[in-house]
ZATORPA-522334 format. One line per field, with one value per residue (C-alpha): residue number from 1; residue in three letters; x, y, z. Coordinates in pm, whole numbers. Layout:
N
n = c(NUM, ...)
res = c(ALA, ...)
c1 = c(X, ...)
c2 = c(Y, ...)
c3 = c(Z, ...)
This chain:
604
n = c(1, 2, 3, 4, 5, 6, 7, 8, 9, 10, 11, 12, 13, 14, 15, 16, 17, 18, 19, 20, 21, 22, 23, 24, 25, 26, 27, 28, 29, 30, 31, 32, 33, 34, 35, 36, 37, 38, 39, 40, 41, 42, 43, 44, 45, 46, 47, 48, 49, 50, 51, 52, 53, 54, 55, 56, 57, 58, 59, 60, 61, 62, 63, 64, 65, 66, 67, 68, 69, 70, 71, 72, 73, 74, 75, 76, 77, 78, 79, 80, 81, 82, 83, 84, 85, 86, 87, 88, 89, 90, 91, 92, 93, 94, 95, 96, 97, 98, 99, 100, 101, 102, 103, 104, 105, 106, 107, 108, 109, 110, 111, 112, 113, 114, 115, 116, 117, 118, 119, 120, 121, 122, 123, 124, 125, 126, 127, 128, 129, 130, 131, 132, 133, 134, 135, 136, 137, 138, 139, 140, 141, 142, 143, 144, 145, 146, 147, 148, 149, 150, 151, 152, 153, 154, 155, 156, 157, 158, 159, 160, 161, 162, 163, 164, 165, 166, 167, 168, 169, 170, 171, 172, 173, 174, 175, 176, 177, 178, 179, 180, 181, 182, 183, 184, 185, 186, 187, 188, 189, 190, 191, 192, 193, 194, 195, 196, 197, 198, 199, 200, 201, 202, 203, 204, 205, 206, 207, 208, 209, 210, 211, 212, 213, 214, 215, 216, 217, 218, 219, 220, 221, 222, 223, 224, 225, 226, 227, 228, 229, 230, 231, 232, 233, 234, 235, 236, 237, 238, 239, 240, 241, 242, 243, 244, 245, 246, 247, 248, 249, 250, 251, 252, 253, 254, 255, 256, 257, 258, 259, 260, 261, 262, 263, 264, 265, 266, 267, 268, 269, 270, 271, 272, 273, 274, 275, 276, 277, 278, 279, 280, 281, 282, 283, 284, 285, 286, 287, 288, 289, 290, 291, 292, 293, 294, 295, 296, 297, 298, 299, 300, 301, 302, 303, 304, 305, 306, 307, 308, 309, 310, 311, 312, 313, 314, 315, 316, 317, 318, 319, 320, 321, 322, 323, 324, 325, 326, 327, 328, 329, 330, 331, 332, 333, 334, 335, 336, 337, 338, 339, 340, 341, 342, 343, 344, 345, 346, 347, 348, 349, 350, 351, 352, 353, 354, 355, 356, 357, 358, 359, 360, 361, 362, 363, 364, 365, 366, 367, 368, 369, 370, 371, 372, 373, 374, 375, 376, 377, 378, 379, 380, 381, 382, 383, 384, 385, 386, 387, 388, 389, 390, 391, 392, 393, 394, 395, 396, 397, 398, 399, 400, 401, 402, 403, 404, 405, 406, 407, 408, 409, 410, 411, 412, 413, 414, 415, 416, 417, 418, 419, 420, 421, 422, 423, 424, 425, 426, 427, 428, 429, 430, 431, 432, 433, 434, 435, 436, 437, 438, 439, 440, 441, 442, 443, 444, 445, 446, 447, 448, 449, 450, 451, 452, 453, 454, 455, 456, 457, 458, 459, 460, 461, 462, 463, 464, 465, 466, 467, 468, 469, 470, 471, 472, 473, 474, 475, 476, 477, 478, 479, 480, 481, 482, 483, 484, 485, 486, 487, 488, 489, 490, 491, 492, 493, 494, 495, 496, 497, 498, 499, 500, 501, 502, 503, 504, 505, 506, 507, 508, 509, 510, 511, 512, 513, 514, 515, 516, 517, 518, 519, 520, 521, 522, 523, 524, 525, 526, 527, 528, 529, 530, 531, 532, 533, 534, 535, 536, 537, 538, 539, 540, 541, 542, 543, 544, 545, 546, 547, 548, 549, 550, 551, 552, 553, 554, 555, 556, 557, 558, 559, 560, 561, 562, 563, 564, 565, 566, 567, 568, 569, 570, 571, 572, 573, 574, 575, 576, 577, 578, 579, 580, 581, 582, 583, 584, 585, 586, 587, 588, 589, 590, 591, 592, 593, 594, 595, 596, 597, 598, 599, 600, 601, 602, 603, 604)
res = c(MET, LEU, GLU, ILE, PHE, VAL, TRP, ILE, TYR, ILE, LEU, PRO, ILE, LEU, SER, CYS, LEU, VAL, LEU, CYS, LEU, PRO, TYR, ARG, PHE, GLN, GLU, LYS, THR, VAL, THR, ARG, LEU, THR, GLY, MET, SER, LEU, LEU, ILE, PRO, ALA, ILE, PHE, THR, LEU, SER, LEU, LEU, LEU, TYR, GLU, GLY, TRP, LEU, GLY, ALA, LEU, PRO, LEU, GLU, HIS, ASN, ALA, LEU, SER, LEU, ASN, LEU, PHE, GLY, HIS, VAL, PHE, ASP, LEU, VAL, ILE, TRP, ILE, ASP, PHE, ASN, THR, ILE, ILE, MET, MET, MET, LEU, THR, HIS, ILE, LEU, GLY, LEU, MET, VAL, VAL, LYS, TYR, ALA, HIS, GLY, TYR, LEU, HIS, LEU, GLU, LYS, GLY, TYR, GLN, ARG, PHE, PHE, SER, THR, ILE, LEU, PHE, PHE, ILE, PHE, GLY, MET, TYR, VAL, LEU, SER, LEU, ALA, GLY, THR, LEU, ASP, LEU, PHE, PHE, ALA, GLY, TRP, GLU, LEU, VAL, GLY, PHE, SER, SER, PHE, PHE, LEU, ILE, ALA, PHE, TYR, ARG, SER, HIS, THR, ARG, SER, VAL, MET, ASN, ALA, TRP, ARG, VAL, TYR, ASN, ILE, TYR, ARG, VAL, CYS, ASP, VAL, GLY, ILE, LEU, MET, GLY, ALA, VAL, LEU, GLY, HIS, VAL, LEU, TRP, HIS, GLU, ALA, THR, ARG, PHE, SER, GLU, ILE, ILE, GLN, ILE, SER, ASN, THR, THR, PHE, LEU, ASN, THR, PRO, LYS, LEU, TYR, ILE, VAL, ILE, MET, GLY, LEU, PHE, LEU, VAL, MET, ALA, SER, VAL, GLY, LYS, SER, ALA, GLN, PHE, PRO, PHE, HIS, THR, TRP, PRO, SER, LYS, ALA, MET, GLU, GLY, PRO, THR, PRO, SER, SER, ALA, ILE, PHE, TYR, GLY, ALA, LEU, SER, ILE, HIS, ALA, GLY, VAL, PHE, LEU, LEU, VAL, ARG, THR, PHE, PRO, ILE, TRP, SER, ILE, SER, THR, GLU, ILE, LYS, VAL, LEU, VAL, MET, PHE, ILE, GLY, MET, ILE, THR, PHE, ILE, LEU, SER, THR, LEU, GLN, GLY, ARG, VAL, GLN, ALA, ASN, ILE, LYS, GLY, GLN, ILE, ALA, PHE, ALA, SER, THR, ALA, GLN, ILE, GLY, ILE, MET, PHE, VAL, GLU, LEU, SER, LEU, GLY, LEU, THR, THR, LEU, ALA, MET, ILE, HIS, LEU, PHE, LEU, HIS, ALA, LEU, TYR, ARG, CYS, PHE, GLN, LEU, LEU, VAL, SER, PRO, SER, VAL, VAL, ALA, ASN, SER, LEU, THR, LEU, ASN, ASN, LYS, VAL, MET, LEU, ASP, ARG, ILE, SER, LYS, GLY, LYS, GLU, TRP, GLU, LEU, ARG, PHE, LEU, PRO, LYS, LYS, LEU, ASN, ALA, THR, LEU, TYR, THR, LEU, ALA, LEU, ASN, ASP, PHE, SER, MET, ASP, PRO, SER, TRP, ARG, GLY, PHE, GLY, LEU, ILE, PRO, TRP, ARG, LYS, ALA, TYR, MET, LEU, LEU, ARG, ASN, ILE, LEU, SER, LYS, PRO, VAL, TYR, VAL, ILE, PRO, LEU, PHE, PHE, LEU, LEU, LEU, LEU, PRO, ASP, PHE, ALA, LEU, HIS, ARG, TRP, PRO, TRP, ILE, LEU, SER, SER, ILE, SER, LEU, LEU, TYR, SER, MET, ARG, ALA, LEU, PHE, TYR, GLN, THR, ASP, PRO, PHE, HIS, SER, MET, ILE, ASP, LEU, SER, ILE, SER, LEU, ALA, MET, ASP, MET, LEU, SER, ILE, VAL, LEU, ILE, ASP, THR, HIS, ALA, ILE, ILE, GLY, ILE, LYS, ILE, PHE, LEU, LEU, SER, VAL, ILE, PRO, ALA, GLN, ILE, LEU, GLY, LEU, TYR, ILE, CYS, SER, HIS, TYR, ARG, HIS, LEU, SER, LEU, ARG, GLU, PHE, HIS, ALA, MET, GLY, THR, ALA, HIS, PRO, LEU, HIS, GLY, ASN, LEU, PHE, LEU, VAL, SER, PHE, MET, ILE, LEU, ALA, GLY, MET, PRO, ILE, SER, THR, ALA, PHE, PHE, GLY, GLU, ASP, ILE, ILE, LEU, GLU, GLU, LEU, ILE, ASN, HIS, SER, LEU, TYR, MET, SER, PHE, ALA, THR, THR, ILE, SER, LEU, MET, MET, ASN, GLY, LEU, ILE, CYS, VAL, ARG, ILE, TYR, THR, ARG, ILE, PHE, MET, GLY, SER, ARG, SER, LEU, ILE, HIS, GLU, ASP)
c1 = c(2711, 2391, 2240, 2536, 2552, 2196, 2237, 2543, 2302, 2161, 2493, 2381, 2063, 2255, 2509, 2223, 2074, 2414, 2446, 2093, 2197, 2205, 2583, 2801, 3069, 3383, 3369, 3638, 3447, 3127, 3303, 3483, 3168, 2972, 3249, 3285, 2907, 2906, 3239, 3167, 2837, 3010, 3282, 3021, 2822, 3132, 3216, 2866, 2870, 3199, 3103, 2747, 2830, 3114, 2881, 2611, 2360, 2208, 1926, 1854, 1584, 1625, 1372, 1567, 1304, 941, 734, 427, 181, -142, -135, -41, 302, 513, 807, 1106, 1224, 1553, 1574, 1911, 1937, 2101, 1885, 1955, 2330, 2307, 2116, 2337, 2662, 2529, 2434, 2777, 2985, 2791, 2730, 3103, 3192, 2933, 3027, 3391, 3297, 3058, 3329, 3503, 3197, 3012, 3317, 3212, 2858, 2579, 2394, 2702, 2614, 2245, 2337, 2533, 2267, 2008, 2236, 2277, 1899, 1862, 2127, 1948, 1625, 1803, 1935, 1580, 1440, 1712, 1712, 1333, 1189, 825, 625, 549, 917, 984, 723, 901, 1226, 1032, 889, 1228, 1383, 1100, 1115, 1490, 1444, 1218, 1480, 1767, 1576, 1491, 1845, 1874, 1584, 1591, 1550, 1178, 1217, 1397, 1127, 846, 1008, 1055, 688, 579, 796, 670, 313, 388, 551, 256, -3, 188, 264, -105, -26, 235, 39, -282, -82, 73, -263, -441, -159, -214, -583, -544, -238, -150, 214, 271, 368, 710, 932, 1055, 696, 618, 902, 809, 433, 288, 120, -188, -239, -228, -443, -707, -733, -1001, -843, -990, -787, -468, -526, -608, -296, -87, -225, -139, 220, 264, 117, 381, 669, 595, 598, 925, 1105, 975, 788, 505, 310, 546, 871, 938, 1002, 1372, 1476, 1309, 1463, 1811, 1771, 1957, 2337, 2507, 2613, 2252, 2133, 2391, 2297, 1922, 1810, 2103, 2160, 1955, 1621, 1505, 1558, 1347, 1036, 1217, 1331, 970, 852, 1135, 1044, 675, 722, 554, 235, 179, 326, 28, -187, -130, -302, -52, 245, 115, 64, 422, 556, 347, 463, 826, 804, 618, 857, 1158, 1023, 916, 1227, 1454, 1285, 1279, 1641, 1756, 1621, 1750, 1971, 2149, 2353, 2159, 1835, 1990, 2110, 1772, 1580, 1848, 1793, 1414, 1459, 1686, 1450, 1175, 1382, 1407, 1026, 1010, 1262, 1052, 735, 914, 1013, 1385, 1427, 1796, 1879, 1682, 1883, 2216, 2097, 1999, 2342, 2544, 2313, 2324, 2705, 2723, 2463, 2614, 2954, 2803, 2640, 2946, 3177, 2925, 3024, 3389, 3336, 3023, 3192, 3429, 3157, 2911, 3166, 3257, 2896, 2778, 3045, 2972, 2594, 2618, 2839, 2598, 2294, 2464, 2544, 2195, 2311, 2032, 1779, 1486, 1604, 1652, 1338, 1071, 878, 979, 644, 642, 1002, 917, 608, 805, 1073, 815, 635, 962, 1072, 749, 780, 475, 269, 347, 545, 426, 303, 8, 124, 125, -102, -203, -513, -666, -741, -582, -577, -944, -1037, -833, -994, -1341, -1267, -1136, -1445, -1673, -1485, -1510, -1890, -2128, -2232, -1929, -2140, -2352, -2115, -2231, -2555, -2360, -2290, -2632, -2482, -2209, -2256, -2216, -2367, -2685, -2475, -2236, -2436, -2291, -1931, -1945, -2086, -1824, -1542, -1659, -1674, -1318, -1209, -1383, -1214, -877, -945, -1055, -734, -518, -688, -872, -740, -493, -437, -205, -392, -732, -574, -454, -805, -951, -690, -791, -1158, -1063, -872, -1158, -1415, -1189, -1141, -1514, -1613, -1366, -1505, -1860, -1769, -1547, -1509, -1205, -1012, -1010, -669, -527, -683, -523, -182, -233, -354, -84, 159, -78, -261, 59, 183, -149, -146, 214, 129, -172, 36, 308, 60, -122, 188, 159, -217, -172, 34, -103, -21, -21, 319, 660, 766, 1109, 1058, 1295, 1595, 1431, 1250, 1450, 1300, 946, 1055, 1220, 930, 676, 896, 871, 494, 469, 666, 434, 113, 242, 279, 657, 802, 933, 627, 332, 126, 298, 198, -150, -226, -136, -371, -657, -645, -609, -926, -1107, -1034, -1208, -1536, -1512, -1247, -1404, -1381, -1020, -921, -1103, -934, -594, -649, -750, -441, -220, -366, -300, 70, 50, -129, 154, 433, 249, 230, 594, 728, 520, 600, 960, 1112, 1139, 1199, 987, 1027, 823, 450, 323, -36, -99)
c2 = c(-6750, -6861, -7001, -7240, -7306, -7434, -7702, -7845, -7996, -8244, -8436, -8674, -8779, -8827, -9047, -9232, -9316, -9438, -9671, -9801, -9936, -10318, -10321, -10399, -10137, -10197, -10072, -9810, -9676, -9651, -9470, -9226, -9147, -9090, -8881, -8654, -8613, -8477, -8291, -8068, -7930, -7877, -7665, -7459, -7407, -7278, -7054, -6910, -6852, -6660, -6465, -6369, -6328, -6090, -5883, -5891, -6038, -6295, -6383, -6422, -6577, -6728, -6877, -7176, -7315, -7270, -7568, -7502, -7793, -7735, -7366, -7412, -7274, -7428, -7216, -7399, -7125, -7136, -6952, -6912, -6766, -6846, -7155, -7284, -7255, -7454, -7740, -7741, -7744, -8027, -8223, -8170, -8245, -8548, -8682, -8688, -8830, -9109, -9204, -9234, -9439, -9666, -9759, -9970, -10060, -10219, -10369, -10684, -10645, -10763, -10454, -10226, -10040, -10020, -9860, -9578, -9514, -9477, -9244, -9025, -9022, -8912, -8640, -8501, -8494, -8299, -8053, -7994, -7963, -7723, -7499, -7498, -7150, -7262, -7503, -7710, -7764, -7829, -8106, -8257, -8284, -8410, -8698, -8791, -8808, -9025, -9263, -9317, -9370, -9669, -9839, -9781, -9926, -10227, -10246, -10609, -10720, -11083, -10988, -10982, -10774, -10499, -10497, -10482, -10195, -10008, -10066, -9932, -9622, -9556, -9582, -9306, -9096, -9130, -9047, -8739, -8631, -8548, -8253, -8086, -8154, -8003, -7720, -7628, -7640, -7440, -7182, -7141, -7078, -6834, -6631, -6731, -6623, -6631, -6996, -6859, -6844, -6499, -6375, -6552, -6364, -6024, -6045, -5833, -5980, -5780, -6004, -6316, -6160, -6069, -6439, -6620, -6773, -7114, -7138, -7037, -7307, -7569, -7490, -7490, -7833, -7964, -7838, -7976, -8308, -8332, -8230, -8471, -8765, -8681, -8565, -8854, -8660, -8773, -8990, -9121, -9094, -9469, -9536, -9425, -9715, -9951, -9770, -9865, -10202, -10056, -10024, -9798, -9533, -9485, -9471, -9202, -8973, -9035, -9077, -8914, -8614, -8503, -8671, -8665, -8286, -8214, -8160, -7895, -7728, -7723, -7546, -7293, -7220, -7174, -7007, -6674, -6867, -7106, -6876, -6642, -6896, -6924, -7264, -7405, -7267, -7433, -7757, -7749, -7686, -7970, -8215, -8120, -8152, -8484, -8626, -8518, -8683, -9010, -9041, -8980, -9257, -9499, -9430, -9528, -9884, -9963, -10272, -10165, -9858, -9764, -9760, -9534, -9290, -9297, -9193, -8938, -8782, -8758, -8609, -8334, -8262, -8227, -7946, -7786, -7791, -7609, -7351, -7293, -7251, -6974, -6802, -6888, -6995, -6901, -7095, -7394, -7393, -7371, -7652, -7853, -7805, -7909, -8194, -8343, -8344, -8501, -8774, -8868, -8905, -9116, -9358, -9391, -9480, -9699, -10033, -9997, -9899, -10088, -10389, -10178, -9929, -10195, -10347, -10010, -9888, -10202, -10160, -9790, -9843, -10123, -9903, -9607, -9821, -9980, -9634, -9504, -9228, -9269, -8987, -9226, -9429, -9122, -8921, -9161, -9425, -9781, -9872, -9565, -9630, -9989, -9873, -9616, -9875, -10125, -9864, -9738, -10093, -10142, -9804, -9678, -9899, -9662, -9899, -9860, -10219, -10426, -10369, -9995, -9766, -10057, -9879, -9911, -10267, -10218, -10588, -10640, -10323, -10438, -10783, -10630, -10385, -10662, -10875, -10581, -10496, -10857, -10830, -10601, -10450, -10219, -9970, -9895, -9614, -9416, -9340, -9143, -8886, -8741, -8594, -8398, -8020, -7986, -8319, -8161, -7928, -8195, -8518, -8728, -8610, -8704, -9049, -9120, -8991, -9212, -9515, -9434, -9424, -9754, -9927, -9795, -9934, -10264, -10292, -10206, -10408, -10695, -10823, -11111, -11117, -10848, -10837, -10771, -10515, -10325, -10356, -10198, -9924, -9857, -9830, -9594, -9365, -9368, -9275, -8998, -8842, -8864, -8701, -8418, -8351, -8337, -8089, -7863, -7882, -7649, -7937, -8127, -7979, -8109, -8450, -8466, -8385, -8641, -8923, -8859, -9068, -9252, -9449, -9605, -9675, -9837, -10057, -10158, -10242, -10454, -10638, -10728, -10824, -11053, -11276, -11313, -11336, -11682, -11537, -11422, -11079, -11227, -11381, -11262, -11423, -11264, -11267, -10972, -11203, -11440, -11166, -10841, -10688, -10724, -10582, -10276, -10208, -10233, -10001, -9734, -9786, -9763, -9435, -9274, -9397, -9278, -8927, -8905, -8594, -8793, -8759, -8534, -8706, -8491, -8166, -8296, -8366, -8009, -7860, -8097, -8032, -7657, -7650, -7888, -7704, -7394, -7589, -7825, -7868, -8201, -8335, -8225, -8396, -8719, -8718, -8661, -8955, -9177, -9082, -9139, -9486, -9575, -9526, -9758, -10021, -10019, -10041, -10326, -10522, -10447, -10557, -10877, -10994, -10883, -10851, -11038, -11408, -11691, -11889, -11642, -11582, -11255, -11152, -10781)
c3 = c(-268, -95, -419, -460, -87, -61, -328, -153, 98, -153, -148, 133, -49, -375, -197, -27, -368, -490, -190, -251, -593, -623, -610, -310, -259, -54, 304, 245, -55, 147, 432, 202, 6, 327, 483, 178, 153, 508, 509, 207, 348, 685, 519, 335, 655, 831, 532, 524, 899, 880, 566, 657, 1025, 942, 723, 988, 741, 978, 1002, 631, 414, 69, -173, -301, -537, -639, -750, -963, -947, -1141, -1054, -687, -603, -327, -216, -70, 165, 357, 690, 863, 1212, 1546, 1599, 1248, 1306, 1632, 1467, 1155, 1354, 1568, 1256, 1097, 1405, 1523, 1171, 1090, 1430, 1415, 1058, 1161, 1467, 1273, 1021, 1285, 1490, 1196, 1024, 831, 963, 735, 622, 644, 323, 418, 751, 590, 325, 605, 801, 490, 447, 809, 776, 470, 671, 947, 688, 559, 912, 1029, 721, 669, 636, 649, 859, 546, 466, 834, 820, 518, 713, 1016, 810, 662, 1009, 1142, 846, 875, 1249, 1180, 965, 1204, 1499, 1281, 1139, 1251, 1035, 1144, 1512, 1576, 1891, 1698, 1430, 1685, 1872, 1543, 1463, 1803, 1777, 1424, 1556, 1805, 1534, 1296, 1562, 1678, 1320, 1291, 1518, 1299, 979, 1118, 1275, 940, 760, 1032, 1020, 645, 696, 987, 888, 530, 484, 859, 828, 724, 1031, 929, 934, 1261, 1430, 1283, 1305, 1582, 1886, 1788, 1484, 1696, 1968, 1708, 1624, 1829, 2137, 2058, 1736, 1914, 2176, 1910, 1709, 2028, 2119, 1773, 1800, 2151, 2039, 1763, 1989, 2276, 2035, 1863, 2179, 2390, 2656, 2880, 2806, 2533, 2728, 2745, 2375, 2357, 2581, 2331, 2034, 2155, 1979, 1680, 1651, 1904, 1643, 1531, 1893, 1963, 1675, 1692, 2051, 2223, 2000, 1700, 1637, 1997, 2014, 1703, 1917, 2123, 1801, 1673, 1990, 1956, 1593, 1673, 2012, 1912, 1829, 2119, 2384, 2336, 2522, 2895, 2894, 2644, 2839, 3155, 2961, 2827, 3178, 3324, 3054, 3111, 3490, 3496, 3234, 3438, 3755, 3592, 3375, 3672, 3872, 3578, 3486, 3835, 3800, 3450, 3429, 3107, 3032, 2718, 2912, 3175, 2909, 2731, 3042, 3132, 2787, 2826, 3174, 3040, 2751, 3011, 3164, 2818, 2797, 3131, 3003, 2692, 2897, 3089, 2763, 2790, 2425, 2399, 2716, 2583, 2257, 2442, 2670, 2361, 2201, 2508, 2600, 2248, 2248, 2592, 2531, 2197, 2362, 2641, 2398, 2177, 2465, 2650, 2487, 2581, 2944, 3038, 3203, 3409, 3500, 3614, 3848, 3993, 4011, 4186, 4451, 4496, 4504, 4760, 4974, 4947, 5026, 5326, 5462, 5387, 5153, 4900, 4942, 4899, 5198, 5414, 5335, 5206, 5403, 5322, 5167, 4944, 4844, 4748, 4557, 4355, 4282, 4152, 3942, 3793, 3719, 3521, 3341, 3532, 3294, 3006, 2788, 2423, 2400, 2518, 2877, 2817, 3017, 3237, 3369, 3021, 2898, 2554, 2473, 2547, 2359, 2059, 2048, 2082, 1800, 1576, 1638, 1558, 1237, 1121, 1096, 904, 1238, 1218, 1017, 1326, 1444, 1137, 1320, 1580, 1308, 1382, 1700, 1524, 1488, 1112, 1006, 863, 648, 520, 546, 262, 296, 665, 589, 321, 541, 828, 596, 493, 858, 932, 637, 751, 1099, 945, 743, 1043, 1317, 1154, 822, 834, 456, 309, -22, 137, 370, 62, -89, 226, 206, -156, -59, 226, -12, -264, 3, 130, -212, -292, 38, -24, -373, -236, 35, -180, -559, -539, -381, -713, -798, -472, -535, -882, -736, -459, -687, -948, -747, -512, -784, -930, -576, -485, -797, -726, -365, -470, -728, -476, -201, -446, -440, -62, -13, 139, 425, 759, 897, 1247, 1177, 1059, 732, 661, 283, 236, 198, -51, -248, -212, -530, -398, -65, -220, -457, -176, 31, -241, -259, 120, 130, -125, 40, 379, 235, 253, 81, -216, -442, -528, -257, 7, -167, -252, 114, 202, -60, 23, 397, 347, 136, 367, 691, 553, 546, 843, 1110, 1205, 849, 806, 1130, 1036, 693, 852, 1089, 797, 593, 898, 950, 585, 649, 951, 741, 486, 743, 919, 593, 513, 853, 866, 512, 460, 810, 1139, 1202, 1066, 1387, 1590, 1572, 1708, 1757, 1696)
């Protein structure tokens, strides 16, 4: 039964591909197709739960598929336990409810079919993430969820504010994704098969304790880094309020229910690893507590209902982090389940009650303030109360924009970096390589890897021409691959797998950008409407170059980094940063050329 059951979950991605065809379906057809694609997997999940639960066969593991790429075997392992069931039931219930709600909410809306295709793509990503039996497959679902998130925030493509907020959130995602990618690779090197969740649960503490403490701490930091980005914890807890630019149904299922809890789910899955380190547990507790305090204060000063709900969500997830740090994983999962249902309901009903609620709340709040019932007014000095109010109103200077982290002059640093990268003097940082521990052992690989990183930075921060940005990206990739070959000839297989899809994608991207080399990346040009074919082709190229799990590039990255980390942790981290930045370069080009509004000019 399980063999048939597993393949039922590809229905959402198949329906997504159908809706992506250049044909406009009727709204009823779109809704019925989407509903059936979600209802059939839900029925099979319930059947499996009853059947396997009755037999007492849970938890269970199943190898759904094995991919053999140039002698490297990738096992697509399914792992079903109590936590899997919670995430799957949430995905089924909320997916069906949001699809039904969106049918009326987006009636006659431009982009109706595109919205449902993106929702199906997201649901498929949640299926992969929830059912993943290995950290590698978990990362594949993680990437799919993050990619669909970008497009739902930027659903209103002609609204420059929506596009910019999507770009900022995707920046946070890409930076924090370095954590889960490096964590998965480091897990392969340290424990081999222990990257399977079934092995992580069964492996003895002695095995982990025999591992040097430094590696445990490093891997724990990587996992926490990934989780705080996806679950919007300190210092990234302000982005959900900006992500509410998308339609209410997508806000409900993403930032009220499923996507925002993915970081908590990652920490639950990897709990036996990071919980070994007391330092990491303290860090998780600190992040949760500071997020709860800041989000509570910021939520109280929000002028819109979506902003209030967004900060309420991050505050509750902060409590889940504290629960996990105390070892209460079951309580955290129950908390996750109930909180997701409640927040999704709040967001779905918010448009219909907002006017009434604001009138009532204003009256109640004025009454409470006049009677001095607010705890701030009773217990805090007036100056401190005013200071906290001002800081909360300005998001404690942690807004993911140029105003963000106000103590650091981001704008000045950016302009200085861009001026440096515009001149040959930008090669000077290469001389600092002499200070690195393993430079003498890997001199030329380090130099080439650093050149790659500098070209990626140049493409991201300096170039105003999309074609030359893609040229810089090509040079960066070439330097990366050459440095990897010099440091480890065994990585050639991984490079072949990686380049098998990257080279055609790179050529396609260069060809499309050559048509727009006269355009500046400092402005939005909204060419997606006039040239939809170019936009869609560049989107495919961008997904491959960003390492999305739709091509061999995803598997090639895994092999390359696994080989590289055996020789130099520094080199593997630098290569990961460079590959991450290449994805940001592509999404920057895509948003500036094909999205936004022509009437607005925006400096990076």
